[in-house]
C-alpha positions in Angstrom: 24.7 81.3 54.2 27.1 78.7 52.7 29.4 79.1 49.8 27.5 77.9 46.6 30.9 76.7 45.2 31.9 74.6 48.2 30.8 71.2 46.9 32.1 71.8 43.4 35.5 73.0 44.8 35.8 69.8 46.9 35.3 67.8 43.7 37.9 69.9 41.9 40.3 69.2 44.8 39.7 65.5 44.3 40.7 65.8 40.7 37.3 65.3 39.2 37.6 66.5 35.5 33.8 67.1 35.2 34.0 69.4 38.3 36.9 71.3 36.7 34.8 71.8 33.5 31.8 72.9 35.6 33.9 75.4 37.5 35.3 76.9 34.3 31.8 77.0 32.7 30.4 78.7 35.8 33.2 81.3 36.4 34.9 82.0 33.1 32.3 84.4 31.5 32.3 86.8 34.5 36.1 86.6 35.0 36.7 87.4 31.3 34.2 90.2 31.4 35.9 91.7 34.5 39.4 91.4 33.0 38.4 92.8 29.6 36.7 95.8 31.2 39.7 96.4 33.5 42.4 95.9 30.8 40.6 96.7 27.5 42.4 93.8 25.8 40.7 90.4 25.2 44.0 88.5 24.9 45.3 89.8 28.2 41.9 89.1 29.7 42.2 85.5 28.6 45.6 85.3 30.2 44.3 86.7 33.5 41.4 84.3 33.5 43.7 81.3 32.8 46.1 82.4 35.6 43.1 82.8 38.0 42.0 79.2 37.2 45.5 77.9 37.7 45.6 79.5 41.1 42.1 78.2 41.9 43.2 74.7 41.1 46.3 75.0 43.3 44.2 76.5 46.1 41.3 73.9 45.9 42.8 71.4 48.3 43.7 74.0 50.9 40.5 76.1 50.6 38.7 76.5 53.9 35.1 77.9 53.6 33.8 80.5 55.9 36.2 83.4 55.6 35.1 84.5 52.1 33.1 83.0 49.2 35.3 81.3 46.7 33.8 83.5 44.0 34.9 86.6 45.9 38.4 85.1 46.2 38.5 84.4 42.5 37.4 88.0 41.6 40.1 89.4 44.0 42.8 87.2 42.3 41.6 88.3 38.8 41.6 92.0 39.9 45.1 91.7 41.4 46.4 90.1 38.2 44.7 93.0 36.2 46.4 95.6 38.4 49.8 93.8 37.9 49.3 94.1 34.2 48.2 97.7 34.4 51.3 98.5 36.5 53.6 96.8 34.0 52.0 98.8 31.2 52.9 102.1 33.0 56.4 100.9 33.7 57.2 99.7 30.2 56.6 102.3 27.5 56.3 100.9 24.0 56.6 102.3 20.5 53.2 101.1 19.5 49.9 101.8 21.3 48.1 98.8 22.8 45.4 97.2 20.7 42.0 98.6 21.7 39.2 96.1 22.0 35.9 97.2 20.5 33.4 96.4 23.3 30.6 98.1 21.3 27.7 96.4 19.7 28.0 94.2 16.5 28.6 96.1 13.2 25.0 95.4 12.1 23.8 97.6 14.9 25.1 100.7 13.2 28.0 103.1 13.2 26.5 105.4 15.9 26.2 102.5 18.3 29.8 101.5 17.7 31.0 105.0 18.3 28.9 105.2 21.5 30.5 102.0 22.7 34.0 103.3 21.9 33.3 106.5 23.7 32.0 104.7 26.8 35.0 102.3 26.8 37.4 105.3 26.5 35.6 107.1 29.3 35.9 104.0 31.5 39.6 103.6 30.7 40.2 107.3 31.7 38.8 106.7 35.2 41.2 106.2 38.0 41.7 102.5 38.7 39.7 102.3 41.9 36.7 104.2 40.4 36.8 101.9 37.4 37.1 98.8 39.6 34.0 99.9 41.7 31.9 100.6 38.5 32.9 97.3 36.9 32.2 95.3 40.0 28.8 96.9 40.7 27.5 97.7 37.2 29.1 95.1 35.0 29.7 92.2 37.4 26.4 92.9 39.2 27.9 92.5 42.7 26.1 94.2 45.5 27.7 97.2 47.2 28.5 95.0 50.2 30.2 92.3 48.1 32.1 94.8 46.0 33.3 96.7 49.1 34.5 93.5 50.7 36.3 92.5 47.5 37.9 95.9 47.2 38.8 96.0 50.9 36.9 99.2 51.6 33.8 100.2 53.6 30.5 100.4 51.8 30.6 104.2 52.3 34.0 104.4 50.6 32.7 102.2 47.7 29.7 104.4 47.3 32.0 107.5 47.2 34.1 105.8 44.5 30.9 104.9 42.5 29.6 108.5 42.9 32.9 110.1 41.7 33.2 107.6 38.8 29.6 108.1 37.6 30.1 111.9 37.8 33.3 111.6 35.7 31.5 109.4 33.2 28.6 111.8 33.0 31.0 114.7 32.4 33.0 112.8 29.8 29.8 111.7 27.9 27.7 114.8 28.5 27.6 115.7 24.8 26.0 112.3 24.0 22.9 112.9 26.1 20.0 114.4 24.2 18.3 117.4 25.8 
């Protein structure tokens, strides 16, 4: 099975502006979604996506298909950049808390839906990094377990264990929200 981005990447390497726009249009929504869910900050997510694309453009000429899909490589770069930012947050305490992005539904959907979204986002942020990464990749990025495990550099069994522990922690954190 070939890499669906191979032809587009070759055009990017040749400096084709239309190919660059197509690559951004194809990859940006998922990269932003991944970064926002990992970092909880839209501005930081945009910075991560931009840096990921800069690295992709630099890598385009040297890319050799076959080892991994380009999409998988881009997700790995974005995740690494997210982890770099998360590490810097822990290392640099600040006087003001970080801005919390409201990932909940639009205001016209009601206060309860907004509170639910905030609770779920807070529960996701409280998960250990690897559990959150596994849940984001499988449930929000819709990668298969095999793809997510490869991206994380773990076995499928280890991924499933991370998913199971993460889901259990989310269920416990949100137990009072489930109607009996």
